[in-house]
gemmi code that builds the backbone of each chain (N, CA, C; Angstrom):
import gemmi

chains = {
    "A": [
        ("UNK", (-45.075, 61.307, 44.593), (-46.172, 60.590, 45.244), (-46.596, 59.412, 44.364)),
        ("UNK", (-46.767, 58.261, 44.975), (-47.217, 57.067, 44.258), (-48.659, 57.260, 43.801)),
        ("UNK", (-48.898, 56.958, 42.526), (-50.236, 57.104, 41.973), (-50.518, 55.914, 41.071)),
        ("UNK", (-51.644, 55.232, 41.350), (-52.076, 54.094, 40.542), (-53.515, 54.345, 40.127)),
        ("UNK", (-53.779, 54.289, 38.821), (-55.124, 54.560, 38.326), (-55.569, 53.411, 37.429)),
        ("UNK", (-56.604, 52.697, 37.893), (-57.157, 51.603, 37.108), (-58.217, 52.135, 36.142)),
        ("UNK", (-58.360, 51.437, 35.022), (-59.386, 51.786, 34.042), (-59.754, 50.540, 33.257)),
        ("UNK", (-60.834, 50.655, 32.476), (-61.219, 49.557, 31.603), (-62.398, 48.745, 32.096)),
        ("UNK", (-62.892, 49.041, 33.298), (-64.026, 48.298, 33.808), (-65.305, 48.666, 33.071)),
        ("UNK", (-66.353, 47.899, 33.326), (-67.629, 48.171, 32.681), (-68.543, 46.970, 32.772)),
        ("UNK", (-69.629, 47.051, 32.015), (-70.619, 45.974, 31.976), (-70.310, 45.047, 30.802)),
        ("UNK", (-70.260, 43.757, 31.073), (-69.968, 42.778, 30.037), (-70.844, 41.555, 30.267)),
        ("UNK", (-71.187, 40.890, 29.192), (-72.027, 39.701, 29.298), (-71.195, 38.481, 29.711)),
        ("UNK", (-71.841, 37.513, 30.335), (-71.110, 36.260, 30.658), (-70.471, 35.680, 29.396)),
        ("UNK", (-69.273, 35.140, 29.587), (-68.426, 34.572, 28.521), (-67.749, 35.659, 27.684)),
        ("UNK", (-67.958, 36.930, 28.050), (-67.301, 38.008, 27.342), (-65.896, 38.274, 27.854)),
        ("UNK", (-65.259, 39.307, 27.291), (-63.889, 39.670, 27.634), (-63.796, 41.142, 27.984)),
        ("UNK", (-62.757, 41.459, 28.747), (-62.497, 42.832, 29.147), (-61.009, 42.945, 29.447)),
        ("UNK", (-60.416, 44.091, 29.178), (-59.009, 44.314, 29.511), (-58.903, 45.490, 30.456)),
        ("UNK", (-58.375, 45.252, 31.629), (-58.147, 46.307, 32.606), (-56.732, 46.841, 32.474)),
        ("UNK", (-56.587, 48.124, 32.764), (-55.271, 48.757, 32.774), (-55.038, 49.436, 34.116)),
        ("UNK", (-53.783, 49.567, 34.459), (-53.386, 50.286, 35.673), (-52.212, 51.180, 35.283)),
        ("UNK", (-52.440, 52.482, 35.314), (-51.391, 53.445, 34.971), (-50.663, 53.862, 36.239)),
        ("UNK", (-49.348, 53.737, 36.226), (-48.541, 54.032, 37.406), (-47.725, 55.302, 37.200)),
        ("UNK", (-47.573, 56.053, 38.273), (-46.719, 57.239, 38.239), (-46.194, 57.523, 39.637)),
        ("UNK", (-45.137, 58.345, 39.706), (-44.584, 58.728, 40.997), (-43.541, 57.777, 41.551)),
        ("UNK", (-43.202, 56.753, 40.785), (-42.164, 55.811, 41.207), (-41.623, 55.091, 39.974)),
        ("UNK", (-40.528, 54.363, 40.149), (-39.910, 53.634, 39.046), (-40.646, 52.311, 38.862)),
        ("UNK", (-41.628, 52.337, 37.972), (-42.535, 51.201, 37.789), (-41.778, 49.909, 37.497)),
        ("UNK", (-40.748, 49.995, 36.674), (-40.030, 48.796, 36.239), (-39.299, 48.094, 37.374)),
        ("UNK", (-39.191, 48.731, 38.523), (-38.485, 48.131, 39.662), (-39.412, 47.362, 40.602)),
        ("UNK", (-40.702, 47.442, 40.356), (-41.663, 46.878, 41.307), (-42.467, 45.728, 40.734)),
        ("UNK", (-42.642, 44.703, 41.585), (-43.636, 43.673, 41.297), (-45.017, 44.309, 41.464)),
        ("UNK", (-46.015, 43.709, 40.845), (-47.369, 44.243, 40.917), (-48.369, 43.114, 41.113)),
        ("UNK", (-49.491, 43.470, 41.702), (-50.566, 42.513, 41.934), (-51.914, 43.099, 41.524)),
        ("UNK", (-52.850, 42.206, 41.201), (-54.263, 42.568, 41.072), (-55.020, 41.903, 42.219)),
        ("UNK", (-55.931, 42.680, 42.809), (-56.782, 42.208, 43.898), (-58.197, 42.654, 43.577)),
        ("UNK", (-59.200, 41.868, 43.974), (-60.580, 42.257, 43.687), (-61.454, 42.139, 44.928)),
        ("UNK", (-62.591, 42.828, 44.861), (-63.580, 42.761, 45.928), (-64.958, 42.666, 45.307)),
        ("UNK", (-65.595, 41.525, 45.447), (-66.961, 41.336, 44.973), (-67.917, 42.103, 45.879)),
        ("UNK", (-69.085, 42.469, 45.381), (-70.055, 43.234, 46.186), (-70.384, 42.532, 47.497)),
        ("UNK", (-70.211, 43.244, 48.599), (-70.533, 42.699, 49.903), (-69.566, 41.663, 50.432)),
        ("UNK", (-68.460, 41.444, 49.730), (-67.480, 40.435, 50.126), (-66.160, 41.070, 50.521)),
        ("UNK", (-65.220, 40.216, 50.934), (-63.905, 40.697, 51.313), (-62.954, 40.787, 50.130)),
        ("UNK", (-61.701, 41.077, 50.439), (-60.680, 41.204, 49.407), (-60.171, 39.835, 48.978)),
        ("UNK", (-59.903, 39.689, 47.680), (-59.410, 38.432, 47.118), (-58.233, 38.733, 46.199)),
        ("UNK", (-57.087, 38.146, 46.472), (-55.939, 38.284, 45.588), (-56.218, 37.548, 44.278)),
        ("UNK", (-55.813, 38.172, 43.134), (-56.113, 37.624, 41.812), (-54.855, 37.172, 41.073)),
        ("UNK", (-53.832, 38.045, 41.023), (-52.686, 37.713, 40.186), (-51.478, 38.551, 40.572)),
        ("UNK", (-50.291, 38.019, 40.255), (-49.010, 38.667, 40.538), (-48.131, 38.622, 39.291)),
        ("UNK", (-47.309, 39.675, 39.120), (-46.308, 39.667, 38.061), (-45.025, 40.274, 38.598)),
        ("UNK", (-43.904, 39.664, 38.293), (-42.621, 40.185, 38.732), (-42.273, 41.456, 37.968)),
        ("UNK", (-41.228, 42.134, 38.397), (-40.859, 43.412, 37.789), (-40.495, 43.251, 36.312)),
        ("UNK", (-39.901, 42.127, 35.964), (-39.511, 41.874, 34.566), (-40.642, 41.267, 33.753)),
        ("UNK", (-41.653, 40.762, 34.441), (-42.755, 40.084, 33.756), (-42.537, 38.601, 33.557)),
        ("UNK", (-41.412, 38.092, 34.023), (-41.080, 36.706, 33.741), (-41.752, 35.716, 34.699)),
        ("UNK", (-42.092, 36.173, 35.887), (-42.736, 35.293, 36.871), (-44.155, 35.779, 37.116)),
        ("UNK", (-45.094, 34.874, 37.007), (-46.518, 35.194, 37.088), (-47.218, 34.125, 37.918)),
        ("UNK", (-48.167, 34.564, 38.738), (-49.014, 33.646, 39.493), (-50.471, 34.080, 39.364)),
        ("UNK", (-51.374, 33.098, 39.495), (-52.805, 33.364, 39.449), (-53.512, 32.628, 40.572)),
        ("UNK", (-54.625, 33.208, 41.015), (-55.544, 32.480, 41.888), (-56.192, 31.370, 41.063)),
        ("UNK", (-56.519, 30.266, 41.729), (-57.162, 29.145, 41.025), (-58.465, 29.584, 40.363)),
        ("UNK", (-59.154, 30.544, 40.974), (-60.465, 30.985, 40.482), (-60.387, 31.665, 39.116)),
        ("UNK", (-59.194, 32.120, 38.707), (-59.077, 32.831, 37.427), (-58.073, 32.182, 36.481)),
        ("UNK", (-57.375, 31.160, 36.963), (-56.334, 30.518, 36.148), (-56.920, 29.967, 34.861)),
        ("UNK", (-56.249, 30.252, 33.750), (-56.717, 29.797, 32.450), (-57.680, 30.751, 31.775)),
        ("UNK", (-58.173, 31.748, 32.508), (-59.108, 32.724, 31.942), (-58.534, 34.140, 31.926)),
        ("UNK", (-57.744, 34.476, 32.937), (-57.167, 35.815, 33.054), (-55.684, 35.765, 32.712)),
        ("UNK", (-55.182, 36.872, 32.145), (-53.756, 36.990, 31.838), (-53.243, 38.335, 32.323)),
        ("UNK", (-52.243, 38.306, 33.169), (-51.615, 39.532, 33.653), (-50.412, 39.842, 32.766)),
        ("UNK", (-50.174, 41.118, 32.529), (-49.009, 41.529, 31.757), (-48.636, 42.950, 32.153)),
        ("UNK", (-47.506, 43.407, 31.667), (-47.070, 44.766, 31.967), (-46.239, 45.300, 30.806)),
        ("UNK", (-46.212, 46.634, 30.712), (-45.369, 47.322, 29.738), (-44.571, 48.350, 30.522)),
        ("UNK", (-43.344, 48.024, 30.836), (-42.533, 48.927, 31.663), (-42.213, 50.236, 30.953)),
        ("UNK", (-42.190, 50.214, 29.643), (-41.935, 51.458, 28.888), (-43.111, 52.425, 28.997)),
        ("UNK", (-44.302, 51.875, 29.233), (-45.505, 52.706, 29.348), (-45.977, 52.841, 30.789)),
        ("UNK", (-45.193, 52.299, 31.733), (-45.572, 52.358, 33.154), (-46.985, 51.827, 33.376)),
        ("UNK", (-47.286, 50.725, 32.767), (-48.653, 50.211, 32.812), (-48.712, 48.717, 33.101)),
        ("UNK", (-49.741, 48.354, 33.838), (-50.060, 46.969, 34.193), (-51.403, 46.648, 33.559)),
        ("UNK", (-51.577, 45.373, 33.154), (-52.816, 44.984, 32.493), (-53.368, 43.694, 33.076)),
        ("UNK", (-54.674, 43.512, 32.881), (-55.310, 42.245, 33.206), (-56.317, 41.950, 32.096)),
        ("UNK", (-55.985, 40.977, 31.277), (-56.894, 40.524, 30.239), (-57.801, 39.463, 30.835)),
        ("UNK", (-59.100, 39.726, 30.791), (-60.066, 38.816, 31.409), (-60.957, 38.228, 30.323)),
        ("UNK", (-60.868, 36.937, 30.142), (-61.679, 36.222, 29.153), (-62.638, 35.267, 29.841)),
        ("UNK", (-63.612, 34.788, 29.082), (-64.590, 33.815, 29.616), (-65.139, 34.280, 30.955)),
        ("UNK", (-65.550, 35.529, 31.002), (-66.000, 36.111, 32.267), (-67.266, 35.443, 32.774)),
        ("UNK", (-67.354, 35.352, 34.095), (-68.487, 34.733, 34.778), (-69.155, 35.765, 35.675)),
        ("UNK", (-70.387, 35.500, 36.039), (-71.111, 36.396, 36.934), (-70.309, 36.612, 38.224)),
        ("UNK", (-69.660, 35.574, 38.689), (-68.908, 35.654, 39.958), (-67.604, 36.451, 39.833)),
        ("UNK", (-67.261, 36.895, 38.638), (-66.108, 37.788, 38.472), (-66.496, 39.253, 38.710)),
        ("UNK", (-67.774, 39.523, 38.911), (-68.226, 40.879, 39.206), (-67.542, 41.382, 40.478)),
        ("UNK", (-66.852, 42.513, 40.366), (-66.073, 43.012, 41.494), (-65.436, 44.342, 41.132)),
        ("UNK", (-64.942, 45.017, 42.151), (-64.022, 46.130, 41.945), (-62.621, 45.526, 41.896)),
        ("UNK", (-61.873, 45.872, 40.848), (-60.530, 45.346, 40.656), (-59.516, 46.445, 40.978)),
        ("UNK", (-58.559, 46.107, 41.842), (-57.515, 47.033, 42.262), (-56.151, 46.533, 41.784)),
        ("UNK", (-55.293, 47.458, 41.390), (-53.885, 47.104, 41.230), (-53.158, 47.555, 42.497)),
        ("UNK", (-52.134, 46.814, 42.875), (-51.397, 47.097, 44.101), (-49.904, 46.965, 43.822)),
        ("UNK", (-49.135, 47.915, 44.342), (-47.699, 47.947, 44.079), (-46.912, 47.078, 45.037)),
        ("UNK", (-45.951, 46.361, 44.487), (-45.006, 45.638, 45.305), (-45.450, 44.233, 45.656)),
        ("UNK", (-44.471, 43.387, 46.028), (-44.806, 42.003, 46.404), (-45.698, 41.987, 47.645)),
        ("UNK", (-45.619, 43.067, 48.444), (-46.413, 43.110, 49.671), (-47.539, 44.136, 49.617)),
        ("UNK", (-47.923, 44.542, 48.382), (-49.128, 45.369, 48.182), (-49.139, 46.627, 49.047)),
        ("UNK", (-48.091, 47.438, 48.904), (-47.971, 48.598, 49.758), (-48.883, 49.761, 49.394)),
        ("UNK", (-49.127, 49.960, 48.109), (-49.992, 51.044, 47.646), (-50.988, 50.478, 46.640)),
        ("UNK", (-52.201, 51.034, 46.703), (-53.288, 50.542, 45.867), (-53.910, 51.701, 45.083)),
        ("UNK", (-54.513, 51.359, 43.949), (-55.317, 52.332, 43.240), (-56.733, 52.351, 43.807)),
        ("UNK", (-57.579, 53.189, 43.207), (-58.965, 53.349, 43.679), (-59.890, 52.263, 43.140)),
        ("UNK", (-59.424, 51.532, 42.136), (-60.197, 50.422, 41.620), (-61.057, 50.775, 40.422)),
        ("UNK", (-61.432, 49.726, 39.667), (-62.351, 49.871, 38.548), (-63.384, 48.750, 38.647)),
        ("UNK", (-64.641, 49.095, 38.407), (-65.738, 48.160, 38.617), (-66.014, 47.353, 37.359)),
        ("UNK", (-66.060, 46.039, 37.522), (-66.419, 45.125, 36.450), (-67.735, 44.449, 36.839)),
        ("UNK", (-68.716, 44.556, 35.956), (-70.008, 43.905, 36.182), (-70.239, 42.907, 35.066)),
        ("UNK", (-70.398, 41.645, 35.447), (-70.663, 40.593, 34.467), (-72.127, 40.182, 34.634)),
        ("UNK", (-72.927, 40.523, 33.634), (-74.361, 40.276, 33.736), (-74.977, 40.251, 32.351)),
        ("UNK", (-76.011, 39.449, 32.213), (-76.733, 39.397, 30.936), (-77.920, 40.357, 30.962)),
    ],
    "B": [
        ("UNK", (-52.794, 25.926, 50.340), (-52.953, 27.363, 50.510), (-53.002, 27.700, 52.001)),
        ("UNK", (-52.510, 28.884, 52.327), (-52.532, 29.337, 53.715), (-53.864, 30.020, 53.996)),
        ("UNK", (-54.546, 29.583, 55.043), (-55.814, 30.196, 55.443), (-55.537, 31.234, 56.526)),
        ("UNK", (-56.179, 32.385, 56.390), (-56.062, 33.445, 57.392), (-57.414, 33.585, 58.087)),
        ("UNK", (-57.442, 33.340, 59.388), (-58.675, 33.438, 60.159), (-58.638, 34.717, 60.973)),
        ("UNK", (-59.525, 35.636, 60.637), (-59.531, 36.957, 61.268), (-60.720, 37.067, 62.205)),
        ("UNK", (-60.489, 37.655, 63.369), (-61.584, 37.837, 64.325), (-61.407, 39.128, 65.114)),
        ("UNK", (-62.528, 39.763, 65.524), (-63.892, 39.360, 65.198), (-64.266, 39.800, 63.783)),
        ("UNK", (-65.403, 39.358, 63.288), (-65.854, 39.782, 61.967), (-66.474, 41.181, 62.027)),
        ("UNK", (-66.989, 41.541, 63.190), (-67.484, 42.898, 63.384), (-67.253, 43.307, 64.831)),
        ("UNK", (-67.217, 44.607, 65.025), (-66.863, 45.136, 66.335), (-67.518, 46.485, 66.495)),
        ("UNK", (-68.215, 46.672, 67.601), (-68.840, 47.949, 67.899), (-68.064, 48.595, 69.043)),
        ("UNK", (-67.586, 49.819, 68.829), (-66.766, 50.473, 69.841), (-67.009, 51.979, 69.824)),
        ("UNK", (-66.509, 52.641, 70.852), (-66.712, 54.082, 71.002), (-65.406, 54.829, 70.770)),
        ("UNK", (-65.535, 56.094, 70.430), (-64.354, 56.951, 70.309), (-63.577, 56.916, 71.627)),
        ("UNK", (-62.278, 56.723, 71.520), (-61.428, 56.642, 72.690), (-61.146, 55.222, 73.160)),
        ("UNK", (-61.914, 54.252, 72.680), (-61.700, 52.856, 73.078), (-60.394, 52.307, 72.504)),
        ("UNK", (-59.886, 51.272, 73.177), (-58.765, 50.482, 72.669), (-59.345, 49.234, 72.015)),
        ("UNK", (-58.887, 48.934, 70.802), (-59.464, 47.840, 70.020), (-58.349, 46.921, 69.536)),
        ("UNK", (-58.610, 45.622, 69.554), (-57.641, 44.639, 69.058), (-58.317, 43.699, 68.074)),
        ("UNK", (-57.662, 43.485, 66.955), (-58.128, 42.558, 65.916), (-57.043, 41.504, 65.727)),
        ("UNK", (-57.460, 40.264, 65.543), (-56.512, 39.153, 65.465), (-56.600, 38.414, 64.133)),
        ("UNK", (-55.449, 37.998, 63.631), (-55.391, 37.101, 62.471), (-54.528, 35.898, 62.824)),
        ("UNK", (-55.043, 34.722, 62.496), (-54.293, 33.490, 62.704), (-54.058, 32.818, 61.355)),
        ("UNK", (-52.812, 32.428, 61.125), (-52.451, 31.758, 59.878), (-52.466, 30.240, 60.083)),
        ("UNK", (-52.879, 29.509, 59.057), (-52.975, 28.053, 59.169), (-51.603, 27.384, 59.199)),
        ("UNK", (-50.576, 28.122, 58.804), (-49.196, 27.666, 58.946), (-48.306, 28.883, 59.099)),
        ("UNK", (-47.084, 28.671, 59.526), (-46.198, 29.792, 59.815), (-45.893, 30.651, 58.593)),
        ("UNK", (-45.972, 31.973, 58.788), (-45.700, 32.909, 57.704), (-44.619, 33.919, 58.097)),
        ("UNK", (-43.815, 33.549, 59.121), (-42.765, 34.467, 59.607), (-43.433, 35.801, 59.967)),
        ("UNK", (-42.966, 36.907, 59.406), (-43.615, 38.198, 59.655), (-44.172, 38.787, 58.354)),
        ("UNK", (-44.510, 37.914, 57.408), (-44.981, 38.368, 56.091), (-46.472, 38.687, 56.137)),
        ("UNK", (-46.801, 39.736, 56.882), (-48.199, 40.102, 57.076), (-48.372, 41.608, 57.070)),
        ("UNK", (-49.437, 42.046, 56.418), (-49.786, 43.464, 56.433), (-51.210, 43.653, 56.927)),
        ("UNK", (-51.477, 44.825, 57.462), (-52.828, 45.207, 57.901), (-53.283, 46.393, 57.059)),
        ("UNK", (-54.559, 46.347, 56.648), (-55.122, 47.359, 55.774), (-56.420, 47.902, 56.345)),
        ("UNK", (-56.636, 49.192, 56.073), (-57.898, 49.857, 56.382), (-58.603, 50.130, 55.063)),
        ("UNK", (-59.896, 49.809, 55.002), (-60.631, 50.015, 53.758), (-61.943, 50.723, 54.045)),
        ("UNK", (-62.132, 51.851, 53.388), (-63.384, 52.603, 53.472), (-64.093, 52.500, 52.140)),
        ("UNK", (-65.444, 52.496, 52.127), (-66.201, 52.327, 50.879), (-65.818, 53.356, 49.823)),
        ("UNK", (-65.583, 52.877, 48.621), (-65.279, 53.754, 47.509), (-63.860, 54.288, 47.477)),
        ("UNK", (-63.031, 53.832, 48.409), (-61.647, 54.337, 48.473), (-60.657, 53.192, 48.281)),
        ("UNK", (-59.408, 53.566, 48.008), (-58.349, 52.562, 47.913), (-58.019, 52.030, 49.299)),
        ("UNK", (-57.857, 50.720, 49.435), (-57.353, 50.196, 50.713), (-56.027, 50.868, 51.063)),
        ("UNK", (-55.835, 51.148, 52.339), (-54.618, 51.797, 52.804), (-53.883, 50.856, 53.756)),
        ("UNK", (-52.598, 50.614, 53.459), (-51.827, 49.765, 54.352), (-51.435, 50.560, 55.596)),
        ("UNK", (-51.668, 49.947, 56.750), (-51.332, 50.561, 58.038), (-50.017, 50.011, 58.596)),
        ("UNK", (-49.861, 48.709, 58.476), (-48.747, 47.979, 59.066), (-48.145, 47.048, 58.018)),
        ("UNK", (-46.827, 46.977, 57.938), (-46.157, 45.994, 57.093), (-45.150, 45.220, 57.935)),
        ("UNK", (-44.764, 44.054, 57.432), (-43.825, 43.235, 58.186), (-44.338, 42.904, 59.576)),
        ("UNK", (-45.663, 42.819, 59.717), (-46.371, 42.463, 60.959), (-46.359, 43.539, 62.035)),
        ("UNK", (-45.307, 44.359, 62.089), (-45.216, 45.303, 63.214), (-44.653, 46.674, 62.856)),
        ("UNK", (-44.342, 46.922, 61.590), (-43.778, 48.215, 61.190), (-44.887, 49.150, 60.722)),
        ("UNK", (-44.875, 50.360, 61.240), (-45.905, 51.341, 60.928), (-45.626, 51.978, 59.564)),
        ("UNK", (-46.623, 51.941, 58.695), (-46.493, 52.585, 57.384), (-46.300, 54.087, 57.577)),
        ("UNK", (-45.442, 54.665, 56.753), (-45.205, 56.096, 56.812), (-46.510, 56.875, 56.663)),
        ("UNK", (-46.711, 57.855, 57.567), (-47.893, 58.696, 57.491), (-49.086, 58.175, 58.276)),
        ("UNK", (-48.983, 56.968, 58.794), (-50.086, 56.376, 59.556), (-49.946, 56.784, 61.027)),
        ("UNK", (-51.032, 57.194, 61.669), (-50.944, 57.635, 63.064), (-50.401, 56.554, 63.996)),
        ("UNK", (-49.696, 57.002, 65.018), (-49.033, 56.059, 65.933), (-50.004, 55.309, 66.843)),
        ("UNK", (-51.287, 55.657, 66.820), (-52.252, 54.895, 67.610), (-52.466, 53.488, 67.035)),
        ("UNK", (-52.030, 53.272, 65.782), (-52.079, 51.945, 65.170), (-50.776, 51.208, 65.459)),
        ("UNK", (-50.897, 49.948, 65.852), (-49.704, 49.132, 66.055), (-50.010, 47.681, 65.709)),
        ("UNK", (-48.974, 46.958, 65.325), (-49.120, 45.547, 64.992), (-48.089, 44.727, 65.732)),
        ("UNK", (-48.448, 43.471, 65.983), (-47.504, 42.572, 66.646), (-47.747, 41.147, 66.162)),
        ("UNK", (-46.799, 40.280, 66.484), (-46.940, 38.876, 66.159), (-45.903, 38.392, 65.170)),
        ("UNK", (-45.822, 37.075, 65.078), (-44.928, 36.421, 64.146), (-45.314, 34.949, 64.090)),
        ("UNK", (-45.060, 34.325, 62.958), (-45.392, 32.909, 62.858), (-46.832, 32.672, 62.439)),
        ("UNK", (-47.715, 32.449, 63.402), (-49.103, 32.162, 63.061), (-50.120, 33.082, 63.721)),
        ("UNK", (-49.716, 33.893, 64.663), (-50.680, 34.747, 65.356), (-50.261, 36.209, 65.326)),
        ("UNK", (-51.210, 37.055, 64.904), (-50.919, 38.466, 64.686), (-52.058, 39.319, 65.233)),
        ("UNK", (-51.716, 40.515, 65.694), (-52.741, 41.423, 66.182), (-52.508, 42.830, 65.647)),
        ("UNK", (-53.632, 43.507, 65.418), (-53.645, 44.936, 65.111), (-54.339, 45.609, 66.285)),
        ("UNK", (-53.712, 46.616, 66.848), (-54.288, 47.350, 67.965), (-54.430, 48.819, 67.594)),
        ("UNK", (-55.589, 49.365, 67.907), (-55.813, 50.807, 67.805), (-55.950, 51.295, 69.238)),
        ("UNK", (-55.036, 52.152, 69.659), (-54.944, 52.455, 71.095), (-56.065, 53.360, 71.591)),
        ("UNK", (-56.512, 54.281, 70.741), (-57.587, 55.194, 71.135), (-58.356, 55.562, 69.870)),
        ("UNK", (-59.506, 54.927, 69.689), (-60.261, 55.090, 68.450), (-60.626, 56.540, 68.181)),
        ("UNK", (-60.458, 56.932, 66.931), (-60.875, 58.254, 66.476), (-62.022, 58.083, 65.477)),
        ("UNK", (-62.813, 59.123, 65.260), (-63.977, 58.991, 64.365), (-63.609, 58.491, 62.967)),
        ("UNK", (-62.437, 58.877, 62.477), (-62.034, 58.483, 61.122), (-61.568, 57.022, 61.036)),
        ("UNK", (-61.492, 56.323, 62.172), (-61.012, 54.940, 62.177), (-62.121, 53.931, 61.900)),
        ("UNK", (-63.359, 54.384, 61.844), (-64.448, 53.438, 61.615), (-64.446, 53.044, 60.148)),
        ("UNK", (-64.137, 51.767, 59.915), (-63.864, 51.237, 58.580), (-63.792, 49.713, 58.694)),
        ("UNK", (-63.424, 49.065, 57.590), (-63.188, 47.622, 57.611), (-61.682, 47.372, 57.533)),
        ("UNK", (-61.216, 46.424, 58.323), (-59.788, 46.119, 58.415), (-59.537, 44.690, 57.938)),
        ("UNK", (-58.435, 44.526, 57.206), (-58.052, 43.215, 56.677), (-56.581, 42.943, 56.972)),
        ("UNK", (-56.278, 41.664, 57.210), (-54.885, 41.244, 57.202), (-54.612, 40.543, 55.866)),
        ("UNK", (-53.365, 40.566, 55.441), (-52.936, 39.910, 54.205), (-51.629, 39.190, 54.465)),
        ("UNK", (-51.604, 37.869, 54.148), (-50.329, 37.160, 54.225), (-49.690, 37.169, 52.845)),
        ("UNK", (-48.421, 37.568, 52.790), (-47.688, 37.570, 51.526), (-46.435, 36.709, 51.649)),
        ("UNK", (-46.540, 35.638, 52.446), (-45.427, 34.704, 52.593), (-45.314, 33.787, 51.384)),
        ("UNK", (-46.446, 33.392, 50.827), (-46.431, 32.492, 49.681), (-47.708, 32.668, 48.871)),
        ("UNK", (-47.604, 32.359, 47.570), (-48.767, 32.441, 46.691), (-49.527, 31.112, 46.736)),
        ("UNK", (-50.851, 31.167, 46.670), (-51.671, 32.374, 46.522), (-51.744, 33.187, 47.810)),
        ("UNK", (-51.575, 34.506, 47.685), (-51.767, 35.375, 48.826), (-53.191, 35.215, 49.340)),
        ("UNK", (-53.369, 35.391, 50.635), (-54.702, 35.274, 51.213), (-54.948, 36.369, 52.240)),
        ("UNK", (-56.187, 36.854, 52.219), (-56.642, 37.874, 53.155), (-57.462, 37.233, 54.266)),
        ("UNK", (-57.485, 37.897, 55.413), (-58.472, 37.557, 56.411), (-59.847, 37.982, 55.906)),
        ("UNK", (-60.887, 37.542, 56.600), (-62.259, 37.778, 56.143), (-62.712, 39.225, 56.343)),
        ("UNK", (-61.939, 39.986, 57.127), (-62.276, 41.375, 57.372), (-62.946, 41.580, 58.724)),
        ("UNK", (-62.725, 42.750, 59.310), (-63.371, 43.155, 60.559), (-64.002, 44.521, 60.330)),
        ("UNK", (-65.325, 44.563, 60.434), (-66.028, 45.842, 60.265), (-66.132, 46.514, 61.615)),
        ("UNK", (-65.499, 47.666, 61.727), (-65.462, 48.418, 62.972), (-66.527, 49.510, 62.908)),
        ("UNK", (-67.498, 49.412, 63.798), (-68.638, 50.335, 63.775), (-68.695, 51.164, 65.048)),
        ("UNK", (-69.378, 52.279, 64.937), (-69.537, 53.173, 66.079), (-70.622, 52.647, 67.019)),
        ("UNK", (-70.300, 52.588, 68.305), (-71.293, 52.154, 69.283), (-72.237, 53.326, 69.599)),
    ],
}
model = gemmi.Model(1)
for chain_id, residues in chains.items():
    chain = gemmi.Chain(chain_id)
    for i, (resn, *xyz) in enumerate(residues, 1):
        res = gemmi.Residue()
        res.name, res.seqid = resn, gemmi.SeqId(i, " ")
        for name, pos in zip(("N", "CA", "C"), xyz):
            atom = gemmi.Atom()
            atom.name, atom.element = name, gemmi.Element(name[0])
            atom.pos, atom.b_iso = gemmi.Position(*pos), 0.0
            res.add_atom(atom)
        chain.add_residue(res)
    model.add_chain(chain)
structure = gemmi.Structure()
structure.add_model(model)
structure.setup_entities()
């Protein structure tokens, strides 16, 4: 069974940093592209970032480009999102999603950016 | 960027009703579209992939159609567990974009 578990969320001050993790199990992680998607309170879903199975191809939404870094460790079956220079508008539940077409999602981890 | 226009934004319906939700893409996306159901506090669940293929384990009352720029999600007979928010997602090109969502409520 596919299982994705996000962690690392929490309360952080504006301009602070946070690193999210997504632990994958139940499938061959190294064979799949991965995405991060977020949902701000009371808002819809917003795609954040993509990484290819090898990690060589990466894309970002304009809203996070230059501040967020996606990475993966296939040996540890893990996906990461390093978030720097955080803004109040980055407050959201962050989900990892498997595959180029986001077939399976984790339950999400909440990031609150507030002073 | 490709814009996805989803309608309606909210919908009030009764158990047993037939419901249709539409997504329009600002440019052609072939069949690179998925439909998702999202309940508060839970992981979004994909219902339809490739615009019209039913995800394994999803009830057959859900169906999708369309190609190019116009897509629909149909629920043939609403069940109590179907009341949720629904989103379309285009994955034809980056940045991926979602529709604004349709909140399906009980009448």
